[in-house]
Every structure is written in C-alpha cells, then in structure tokens.
KEKE-3310 file (N, C-alpha, C; in steps of 0.2 Angstrom, whole numbers, plus 5000, padded with zeros to 4 digits):
npx = (5136:5147:5149:5138:5134:5130:5133:5123:5114:5104:5096:5093:5080:5079:5091:5100:5109:5117:5110:5111:5121:5122:5125:5121:5111:5101:5084:5088:5090:5078:5072:5072:5062:5051:5051:5046:5042:5044:5051:5063:5081:5089:5086:5088:5090:5077:5069:5073:5068:5054:5053:5054:5043:5033:5033:5028:5037:5049:5063:5077:5084:5099:5110:5126:5137:5138:5139:5148:5160:5156:5166:5172:5161:5158:5170:5169:5158:5162:5172:5164:5156:5165:5170:5158:5155:5147:5131:5131:5141:5154:5164:5156:5148:5135:5128:5116:5120:5125:5136:5153:5160:5153:5157:5156:5162:5177:5175:5181:5194:5211:5210:5203:5203:5207:5213:5223:5226:5224:5209:5203:5192:5179:5177:5163:5158:5166:5163:5149:5152:5158:5148:5139:5147:5148:5135:5133:5128:5122:5107:5092:5086:5073:5065:5051:5044:5029:5022:5013:4996:4997:5011:5013:5005:5012:5025:5021:5016:5028:5034:5027:5027:5041:5053:5062:5078:5082:5093:5093:5080:5083:5093:5086:5077:5085:5090:5079:5075:5073:5082:5086:5074:5064:5053:5055:5052:5042:5025:5008:4995:4978:4965:4953:4950:4961:4978:4994:5012:5021:5035:5034:5022:5019:5011:5000:4990:4975:4960:4967:4972:4981:4983:4975:4964:4956:4945:4944:4953:4956:4953:4958:4964:4961:4957:4950:4945:4938:4942:4934)
npy = (5954:5964:5977:5983:5991:6006:6022:6032:6047:6055:6070:6084:6095:6108:6113:6108:6099:6083:6070:6056:6043:6030:6013:6003:5992:5990:5994:5998:6011:6017:6011:6015:6024:6017:6012:6007:6011:5999:5991:5998:5999:6009:6021:6034:6039:6036:6044:6056:6057:6056:6068:6077:6074:6077:6090:6092:6089:6080:6070:6073:6063:6057:6049:6046:6041:6028:6011:6003:5992:5980:5982:5995:6003:6002:6007:6021:6025:6024:6034:6046:6046:6048:6060:6069:6066:6058:6061:6065:6057:6059:6073:6088:6081:6077:6067:6054:6041:6025:6017:6019:6012:6000:5988:5971:5958:5949:5932:5921:5912:5918:5930:5927:5927:5916:5908:5895:5891:5878:5874:5871:5859:5860:5850:5841:5834:5838:5851:5850:5845:5855:5865:5858:5858:5871:5874:5867:5865:5878:5887:5882:5891:5890:5885:5885:5893:5894:5886:5892:5888:5888:5887:5874:5866:5869:5863:5850:5847:5847:5836:5826:5811:5810:5798:5787:5781:5763:5760:5771:5770:5758:5762:5771:5763:5755:5764:5766:5754:5740:5742:5755:5762:5774:5770:5757:5742:5747:5750:5754:5758:5759:5766:5768:5782:5789:5788:5780:5777:5762:5752:5739:5726:5719:5718:5728:5742:5742:5742:5746:5742:5733:5743:5757:5771:5782:5790:5801:5810:5826:5832:5821:5812:5801:5789:5773:5764:5765:5763:5758)
npz = (5879:5887:5891:5897:5908:5918:5926:5936:5942:5955:5956:5965:5961:5966:5968:5959:5963:5965:5975:5976:5970:5958:5952:5938:5927:5913:5918:5931:5936:5938:5948:5961:5962:5964:5977:5994:6011:6017:6008:6004:6005:6009:6019:6020:6007:6002:6011:6007:5993:5996:6003:5993:5985:5993:5991:5979:5969:5959:5958:5947:5935:5929:5917:5920:5914:5901:5894:5901:5909:5922:5932:5929:5930:5944:5949:5944:5951:5964:5964:5962:5973:5983:5979:5981:5994:6008:6017:6034:6036:6029:6029:6025:6016:6003:5998:5999:5999:6007:6007:6003:5993:5983:5978:5978:5989:5985:5982:5977:5967:5965:5972:5984:6002:6008:5998:5992:6005:6017:6024:6040:6045:6056:6071:6074:6085:6095:6095:6100:6112:6118:6119:6127:6139:6142:6146:6157:6173:6173:6175:6167:6154:6149:6159:6169:6160:6152:6138:6125:6118:6104:6102:6107:6099:6087:6090:6091:6079:6072:6075:6069:6059:6061:6062:6073:6073:6073:6082:6090:6096:6103:6112:6120:6126:6133:6142:6150:6156:6167:6182:6179:6177:6184:6191:6194:6203:6211:6217:6213:6225:6231:6240:6235:6236:6237:6230:6230:6229:6233:6239:6242:6242:6254:6269:6268:6271:6280:6270:6259:6242:6228:6214:6206:6209:6197:6195:6203:6200:6194:6178:6172:6158:6145:6151:6151:6159:6174:6191:6206)
capx = (5139:5150:5149:5131:5133:5131:5132:5118:5114:5098:5098:5088:5078:5079:5098:5103:5115:5116:5109:5112:5125:5121:5128:5116:5110:5094:5080:5090:5090:5071:5069:5071:5055:5045:5052:5041:5046:5045:5056:5069:5087:5092:5080:5090:5088:5069:5066:5074:5064:5048:5053:5053:5036:5029:5033:5026:5043:5052:5071:5080:5088:5104:5115:5132:5142:5136:5143:5154:5160:5154:5171:5172:5155:5160:5176:5167:5153:5166:5175:5159:5154:5171:5170:5153:5154:5140:5128:5132:5147:5159:5164:5152:5145:5129:5124:5112:5123:5127:5143:5158:5162:5148:5160:5155:5169:5179:5174:5183:5200:5217:5209:5200:5208:5209:5216:5230:5226:5220:5204:5202:5185:5178:5175:5156:5157:5170:5159:5144:5154:5160:5142:5137:5151:5147:5129:5133:5127:5118:5099:5088:5082:5066:5062:5045:5040:5023:5021:5006:4993:4999:5017:5012:5003:5018:5030:5018:5016:5035:5036:5023:5031:5048:5055:5068:5082:5082:5098:5091:5075:5086:5096:5080:5074:5090:5090:5073:5073:5076:5084:5086:5067:5062:5047:5057:5051:5036:5018:5002:4990:4973:4959:4947:4950:4968:4983:5001:5016:5025:5040:5032:5015:5018:5008:4996:4986:4968:4956:4971:4974:4985:4980:4974:4958:4957:4939:4944:4958:4953:4955:4961:4962:4963:4955:4945:4942:4938:4941:4930)
capy = (5961:5965:5984:5985:5995:6013:6026:6037:6051:6058:6077:6089:6100:6114:6116:6105:6095:6076:6067:6049:6040:6023:6009:5998:5990:5990:5999:5999:6018:6019:6006:6019:6028:6012:6009:6009:6011:5992:5988:6001:5997:6015:6025:6041:6041:6035:6050:6062:6057:6057:6075:6081:6073:6081:6097:6091:6089:6074:6070:6073:6057:6057:6044:6050:6037:6022:6006:6002:5985:5981:5985:6002:6006:6002:6012:6028:6026:6025:6040:6051:6046:6051:6067:6073:6064:6056:6065:6063:6052:6062:6081:6092:6077:6079:6061:6049:6034:6022:6014:6023:6008:5995:5982:5965:5955:5943:5925:5915:5913:5920:5935:5925:5928:5909:5905:5892:5888:5873:5876:5866:5857:5859:5843:5842:5831:5842:5857:5849:5844:5862:5868:5855:5859:5878:5875:5863:5869:5884:5886:5881:5897:5889:5882:5889:5896:5890:5887:5894:5882:5888:5884:5867:5863:5869:5858:5843:5845:5846:5829:5821:5808:5809:5791:5786:5775:5757:5761:5776:5767:5753:5766:5774:5757:5752:5769:5766:5747:5738:5747:5762:5765:5777:5766:5750:5739:5751:5748:5758:5755:5764:5765:5771:5789:5791:5783:5781:5771:5758:5748:5732:5724:5716:5722:5733:5745:5740:5746:5747:5736:5735:5747:5764:5774:5788:5794:5808:5815:5832:5833:5815:5811:5795:5783:5769:5760:5769:5758:5761)
capz = (5879:5894:5893:5898:5914:5918:5932:5936:5948:5956:5957:5968:5956:5969:5968:5954:5966:5966:5982:5976:5965:5958:5946:5936:5920:5911:5921:5938:5938:5939:5954:5968:5962:5966:5983:5999:6017:6019:6003:6003:6009:6010:6021:6019:6000:6002:6014:6002:5988:5998:6004:5986:5982:5997:5989:5972:5965:5957:5957:5940:5935:5923:5917:5919:5909:5899:5890:5905:5912:5929:5936:5927:5933:5951:5950:5943:5956:5970:5963:5962:5980:5986:5977:5984:6001:6011:6022:6041:6037:6027:6030:6020:6011:6001:5996:6004:5999:6013:6006:5999:5987:5983:5975:5982:5991:5980:5986:5973:5964:5969:5977:5990:6007:6010:5992:5993:6012:6019:6029:6045:6046:6063:6074:6076:6091:6099:6096:6104:6119:6121:6120:6133:6145:6143:6149:6163:6180:6172:6175:6160:6152:6148:6165:6172:6155:6150:6131:6123:6115:6098:6102:6108:6092:6082:6092:6090:6071:6069:6076:6065:6054:6062:6064:6076:6071:6078:6087:6095:6100:6108:6118:6124:6129:6138:6148:6154:6158:6173:6188:6177:6177:6191:6194:6195:6210:6215:6215:6215:6229:6232:6245:6232:6235:6236:6226:6232:6227:6238:6236:6243:6243:6260:6275:6265:6276:6280:6266:6253:6238:6223:6208:6208:6206:6193:6194:6207:6197:6190:6171:6169:6151:6142:6155:6148:6164:6181:6196:6212)
cpx = (5141:5149:5141:5129:5133:5131:5128:5118:5106:5099:5092:5086:5079:5086:5102:5110:5113:5115:5110:5116:5124:5124:5122:5116:5103:5090:5082:5089:5083:5068:5068:5065:5050:5046:5047:5045:5048:5051:5062:5075:5091:5087:5082:5088:5080:5066:5067:5069:5056:5047:5051:5046:5031:5028:5031:5031:5045:5059:5072:5085:5092:5108:5121:5137:5139:5141:5149:5154:5158:5160:5172:5167:5156:5165:5173:5162:5157:5169:5170:5157:5159:5171:5165:5152:5147:5138:5129:5137:5153:5159:5161:5149:5137:5125:5121:5115:5125:5134:5147:5160:5157:5151:5159:5162:5170:5179:5177:5190:5206:5216:5206:5205:5211:5212:5223:5230:5222:5215:5202:5194:5183:5175:5168:5155:5161:5166:5153:5146:5156:5153:5139:5140:5149:5140:5128:5133:5124:5111:5097:5084:5075:5062:5057:5042:5035:5022:5014:5003:4996:5006:5017:5010:5008:5023:5027:5018:5023:5037:5032:5027:5038:5049:5061:5072:5082:5087:5096:5085:5078:5089:5091:5077:5078:5090:5084:5070:5076:5077:5085:5079:5066:5057:5048:5056:5046:5030:5013:4997:4985:4968:4953:4946:4956:4973:4990:5005:5020:5030:5039:5024:5013:5015:5004:4991:4979:4964:4960:4972:4978:4981:4979:4967:4959:4951:4940:4949:4955:4956:4959:4959:4964:4961:4949:4941:4943:4937:4938:4931)
cpy = (5963:5972:5986:5989:6002:6016:6031:6041:6054:6065:6080:6094:6107:6117:6113:6101:6088:6074:6060:6047:6033:6020:6004:5996:5990:5995:6000:6006:6021:6016:6010:6023:6024:6010:6011:6009:6004:5989:5992:5999:6003:6020:6033:6043:6041:6042:6056:6063:6059:6065:6079:6080:6076:6088:6097:6091:6081:6075:6070:6067:6057:6051:6047:6047:6030:6017:6005:5995:5986:5984:5992:6006:6007:6007:6019:6029:6028:6032:6046:6051:6049:6058:6072:6072:6062:6060:6062:6058:6056:6070:6084:6088:6078:6073:6057:6042:6032:6020:6019:6019:6002:5989:5976:5962:5949:5937:5919:5917:5915:5926:5934:5925:5921:5905:5902:5889:5882:5875:5870:5865:5856:5852:5844:5839:5835:5849:5856:5848:5850:5866:5865:5857:5867:5879:5871:5867:5876:5882:5886:5887:5896:5886:5887:5893:5892:5891:5888:5888:5882:5885:5876:5863:5863:5863:5851:5841:5844:5839:5824:5818:5807:5802:5791:5780:5769:5758:5766:5773:5762:5757:5769:5768:5755:5757:5769:5759:5745:5743:5754:5766:5768:5773:5759:5748:5743:5749:5753:5755:5761:5761:5767:5778:5792:5786:5785:5775:5768:5754:5740:5732:5721:5721:5729:5736:5743:5744:5747:5741:5738:5738:5754:5767:5781:5792:5801:5813:5820:5832:5827:5814:5804:5789:5780:5766:5764:5764:5762:5756)
cpz = (5886:5896:5893:5904:5913:5925:5931:5942:5949:5959:5960:5963:5959:5969:5963:5956:5966:5973:5982:5970:5964:5952:5944:5929:5919:5915:5929:5940:5940:5946:5960:5968:5965:5973:5988:6005:6019:6014:6003:6008:6011:6012:6020:6012:5999:6005:6010:5997:5990:6000:5998:5984:5987:5995:5981:5967:5964:5956:5949:5940:5928:5923:5915:5914:5907:5896:5894:5907:5919:5933:5935:5930:5941:5953:5949:5949:5963:5970:5964:5970:5984:5985:5980:5991:6003:6017:6029:6042:6035:6028:6024:6015:6010:5999:6001:6003:6006:6012:6002:5992:5988:5980:5980:5984:5986:5984:5982:5970:5968:5973:5983:5995:6009:6004:5994:6000:6013:6025:6033:6046:6053:6065:6077:6083:6096:6101:6100:6111:6122:6123:6127:6139:6147:6147:6155:6169:6179:6172:6168:6159:6151:6154:6168:6167:6152:6142:6130:6119:6107:6097:6103:6102:6087:6083:6090:6083:6069:6070:6072:6060:6055:6065:6067:6073:6076:6083:6092:6099:6105:6114:6123:6129:6135:6144:6152:6157:6164:6179:6186:6177:6184:6194:6195:6202:6214:6212:6217:6219:6230:6237:6242:6231:6234:6233:6229:6229:6233:6235:6238:6244:6250:6265:6272:6271:6275:6275:6259:6249:6232:6217:6210:6205:6203:6193:6198:6205:6192:6183:6169:6162:6149:6146:6152:6153:6171:6186:6202:6217)
residu = (MET:GLN:ASN:LYS:PHE:TYR:VAL:TYR:GLN:TYR:ILE:ASP:PRO:ARG:ASN:SER:LEU:PRO:PHE:TYR:ILE:GLY:LYS:GLY:CYS:ARG:ASP:ARG:TYR:LEU:SER:HIS:LEU:LEU:GLU:THR:SER:GLU:THR:THR:GLU:ASN:ARG:LYS:LYS:TYR:ALA:TYR:ILE:GLN:GLY:LEU:ARG:ASN:LYS:ASP:LEU:GLU:PRO:ILE:ILE:GLU:LYS:ILE:LYS:GLU:ASN:LEU:THR:SER:GLU:GLU:ALA:TYR:ALA:LEU:GLU:ALA:GLU:LEU:ILE:SER:LYS:TYR:GLY:ARG:ARG:ASP:ILE:ASP:LYS:ASN:GLY:ILE:LEU:THR:ASN:ILE:CYS:SER:ASP:ASN:ARG:PRO:PRO:VAL:THR:TYR:GLY:GLU:ASN:HIS:HIS:ASN:TYR:GLY:LYS:SER:VAL:LYS:VAL:PRO:ASP:GLU:ASN:LYS:ARG:ARG:ALA:ASN:ILE:SER:LYS:ALA:LYS:LYS:GLY:LYS:PRO:ASN:GLY:GLN:LEU:GLY:ILE:LYS:LYS:SER:ASP:HIS:MET:ARG:LYS:LYS:LEU:SER:GLU:SER:LYS:ILE:GLY:VAL:LYS:LEU:LYS:GLU:SER:THR:LYS:GLN:LYS:LEU:SER:ASP:LEU:ASN:SER:GLY:SER:ASN:ASN:PRO:ASN:TYR:GLY:THR:TYR:TRP:ILE:THR:ASN:GLY:MET:GLU:ASN:LYS:LYS:VAL:LYS:SER:LEU:ASP:ASN:LEU:PRO:ASN:GLY:TRP:TYR:LYS:GLY:ARG:SER:VAL:LYS:HIS:ILE:THR:GLY:PHE:ARG:GLY:ALA:LYS:ASP:VAL:ARG:SER)
# end
C-alpha cells in the first residue's frame, strides 16, 4: 500500500495554533512525545513541548490528511510550513520546524546531479603525495605531546595481530642495514660506571673495554645480564 502516509500537526491548547507540522506513517506522530534532551533532533520543538508540560498541559495532535503517497505528504507538509512560517526564521513564523521542505535529496536515476556524467576517480598516490607535500617543512603537531598510559595501551592493542607483508619487512630491513644503520661501524665501551659509543676500538682509554654496563641506568627494563 503506497498511500500509507499522512501529515499531522501539534497544536498549542492555549491558543489553538499549530507549533509543529510533520509527515509520517504508522505511529510517527506520537514519537515527539517520547523524546529527551539527548535524543531530540529539534530542540525548539522539544523545548516547546516541555514548556507546555511544565504548565501541566499536553499538545493537541491532529492528523490533517491521511492516505497520501510519500511525495504528496512531503508536498502538503512543505505547503503548510510555508503558510505558517518558522519561528526565528520566517517573518511572523509560529512553527518550531527547522526545515521548510523535508524531502530527501534525490541520489539516483535521471534526477541525480551526476546522471550521465563520467565521474573521475581520484588518484590515491597523487592524493597522498599532495598531503606529504603540504606537510613538508611544517612542525609536527604531536611533537612534545606526552601520550597518556591509556592512549599508549590503546595504540599497543591496535597493533596486536597486525602482520607486515614480506615486501614491507624487506624494505624496512634494507633501510636499516649496512651503512644506512645509524649505529653502523660504532661500538659500545664502558668503564663499569659509564657507557659511550666509539667508532674504533683502537687505543681504548685505560680502564675501558668493549661492551656496556647497564646496572647504573635508572629504570632500565628487560636486562637479563648485568655487567660489572
């Protein structure tokens, strides 16, 4: 049954004037009475109904016309909204409606704005290159911002089970191997109290030897063997 829609109005019992016009089917006309401040999509209408209830009044609800098609109901709704006007929007308006016409936009068929046109698919690589170019030379907005323990935990959990492609692993390995590795050609040396890096083990200072001591490092985690 296509003619299942109707247009209704909410009336202020104090002056018998409508303050909201709607279109619906089934029990839609009663739904506004159950709204809360969190669920309402129209705060003006919600505030108006609550204002009546604060005075121990309830809005009068009337179905203006029934057995309409969806398009007929939208057309009548728009006509009545235009007739009475919207408060704070139209001159001398009395309705709490937000929109003057609630018809949804046509997104298919010959009425679609792109009907018959070829839509260009964006180049993803070009898009990423443009983003990279736009950010180049600009400071990192996250630099210096300390992440909370909760955020660190979330980031860690998001990576659990994520597997890298073999090609990605190889690229990362190539980027950090050989002379590309910032530690390439360097050695740790220690005197038992201090550690430092050197590029050659020749002519080590007296009391220094290859390796490093970790027992003096505050908060060091994961050490199985502590050299002394």
